N, C-alpha and C positions, 0 to 999 in steps of 0.2 A: 433675389436669385432669378436668373433668366429661366423661362420655361421654353421647352421645345415648341410648344404651340405658338407662343409669342414670336419665336424666331421664324417659324414657317409663315405666319401671317405677315411679318415684316418682309420676308423674301417675296411673297406674293405681291405686296403693295409696291415694293421697290421695282420689281419687274414690270408691274402694271404701269408705273410712272414712265419707265423707259420707253415702252411702246406707245403709250397714250400720247406722249409729247413727240416722240420721233416719227411715228407713223402719221400723226396728225399734221406734222410739218410737211411730209411728203404728199399727203392728201391735198393740202393747200396748194402745193406746187403743181400737181398733176390736174386736179379737178377745177381749181379756181385761178390757175395761172399766176400764182404768187411769184414775185420777182426774186427768186432765190438762185444763187449760184452754188457750186459744189462746196465752197467754203462756208457759206451761210448754213447749208443743210448740216454740214459736219459739226459746226459750232452748236447748233440747236441739239443735235444728238448728244454731243459732249455735255452740254448743260443739263440735258435730261438725266444723264448718268450722275452728274453732280447733285442734282436735286434729289434723286432717289437715294443717294448715299447720305446726304444731309438729313433726310427724313427718317431713314431706317437703320443706318449703320450702328447706332448705339444699342440696338436690340439684337441684330443678327450678324452684324459685320457687313451687311449689304453686299453680298457676293453678286447677286442678281445675274449669275452666269455659272452654269454647271461646270464649265471648264476651269473657272477660277476656284470653285469649291473643290474640285478634284485635285487641282494642283496644291491647294492648301492642305488637303488630306495627305498627299504624298510627301510634301516637303516641310510642312509647318505644324503637323500634329493635329489637324482638324479631325474630329471624331468620324471614323468611317461610317458609323451607324447613321449619321446625319446626311451623308452625301446624297443618297437617293431621295429622301424626303425633301431636301433643299431643291434638288433638280426638279422634282415634281411640282413643288410650290412655284418655282421660277417659271416653269412652262405654263402652269395654270394662269399665272399672272399675265404673261404675254398673250395667251389665248384670249383671256377676258378683255384685255385692253384693245385687242384687235376688233373684237365685237363692239366695244364701246365707240371706237373711232368710226367703224362702219355705220353704226347707228346714227351718229351725229352727222355724217356726211352722206347718208343713204340717198337723199335726193340728188346729190351731186353725182354719185355713181350712176344712177338711173338716167340722168340727163346726159352724161358723157356717153353712155352706151347708146342711147337713142340718137344723139347727134352724130356719132361716128359710125353708126350702124354695126356695132360690135355685139356679138352674141357671147354672153358670159360662158366661159369654159372653152372657147375657141382659142387658137394660137394668138389671135389679135388681142385677146383679153389679158395677156400677160402684163401689159402696161399697167392695168389696174391692180392686178395681183401683186405687182412689185411695190405698190404702196405699203404693203404690210411686211413683205419678206424680201430676201435678196435673190438676185439672179446674176449670172456672170456676163461680162462683155461677150458679144457674139463670136469674137475671134479666139476665145479661151476654151480649151478642152477642160473636162472635169478635173483632170490631173493638174493642169496649170492653175486652175482656180483654187484647188486644194492647197497648192504650194503658196499662193498668195495668202490664204487664210491661216496657214501654218505660220508664215513669217510674221504677219501683223499680230496674231494672237500671242506669239512668243514675245514680241516686243511689249505688248500690253502687260503680260504677267511679270516679265522681268522688271518693268517699271513699277508695278504694284509691290513686288518684293522689295525693291529698293526703297519705296516710300514707307514700308512698315518695318524696315530693319532699324532697330534701335541703335546700332553701331554706326549708322550713316548720319554723320553730323549735318548733312545737307538735306535730309529728309524733311518733307513738309510737316508742320504741326498737325495735330488732329483736326483742328478747325479748317486747315487748308487742304487736308488730304482729299476730300471729295472733289474739290476744284482741280487739284492736280491730276486725278484720274480722268476727270472730264476733259482736261486739256489733251491728255494722251489720246483719248478716243477721237477728239476733234482733229488732231494732227494726223492720225491714221486715216481718218475719213478724207481729209483734204488731200492726202498723198496717194491713197490707193482705193478710195471709195468708188471710183469709176470702173475699177476692174471687177470687183465682186460685191460691192455694196457694203463692205467692211462689217460683216456679221460678227465675227470674233466671239460668238456666243450661241451655243446650240439652242438654248431656250428662246433667245431673241428671234431665231429664225423658224424653229419647228412649231412653236405655239401658233404664230401667225399663219404659217403654211397649213396647219391643221384646220384653223378657222376658215381660211379661204377655200380649202377643199370642200368643207361642209357647206359653205355659203354659195356654192354654185360654180366655182372655178375648177373643181374636180381634178383631173390629171395635170392641168396646167400648174396646180399647186403641189400636189402629191401624186406621183413621184417627181413631177416637174419635167421640163424638157431634158432629154437624155438622162433621166433619172438623177437630176442634180441634187435632190433634197439631202443626200448624205454628205455632200461637201461641207456645208456650213455646220454640220454636226461633228464629223470626224476631224476636219481640218483644225478647228479651234481647240479640240481636246488634245490633239497631237502637239499643236503649237504651244498650248499652255504648259504641258509637261516639259516640252523642250525649253521654253523660256525660263521656267523655274529652275531647271537643272543648269542651264547656262549661267544664270545669275549666280547661283551658289558656287559654281566652279570657277568662273572668271572674275566675279566681283566680290561676292560675299566672303570668300575665303581670305581675301586680302584686306578687308576692313580691319582697322585696329581694334583689339580687344583690350579694354581698360583693366589693368592689373589692380585688384583691390589693395594689395600691399603698397604699391607705388602711390596709389591715390591717398592712402592713409598717411604715408610719409609726406606727400605733398601738402596735405591738409595741416599736418603738424608744423611744417615749415612756415605755412601761412599764419598759423596761430602765433608762432614765436615772433615772426616779423611784426604782426599786429601788436603784440605785447611790447615789443621794443619801441614801437612808434609812440606808445602811450607813456613811456617812462620819461 
């Protein structure tokens, strides 16, 4: 029998893995000049999601995303009493992973700041803060960025709902489910990552922003330029709820429901046919 404690530990670990690998990749790009393009980065983030799911999904379902947890509570009967504890564990995991990445790359941060003459906490230091959390393209308003996050988060949750729908004969097997979700994340990153950094996850963004605020980036992290911090929180939540509803209304309602009586009749016919072949 699963324990809530075990589930929360799994959510913490899964969320830790997400940022440990994802932010580690961006740190390599910014600090060490790793030769990554947007697709490379997106694939690494997608694989981070897949690894988190492979390691922890059997325990907690590996939501690793408060928006996903909330959508499952609204549409799929996930216990409401677990929503806030899950979100807290997820955020704690991303915060801790940010600290771990910073610790491993600390000398790189110091060298970069010294070489560029950047004072941590200044507007110029946003480049380093963006290693951990997301910021919008300079030509986007907060509203426009929120629309991007709503759209891609809706796509993510609709895809997840299709993957877990037992009526969907094309849904991936349990063994391939983590990989399928990772592919969705990678595709969203490759398509729209240059707009908002494809947060799609309040914990993925707020935990690292909280860490960077405490680690010296201050208002560059929280509340961020133009008070941006709310966008990767509210946008994914709205998008997740929208995506779940759209899936149920436009896809789920039209999936075939197997009639037990027809299935029993079909099985009887098969048995009769098999008996006839042996005569």
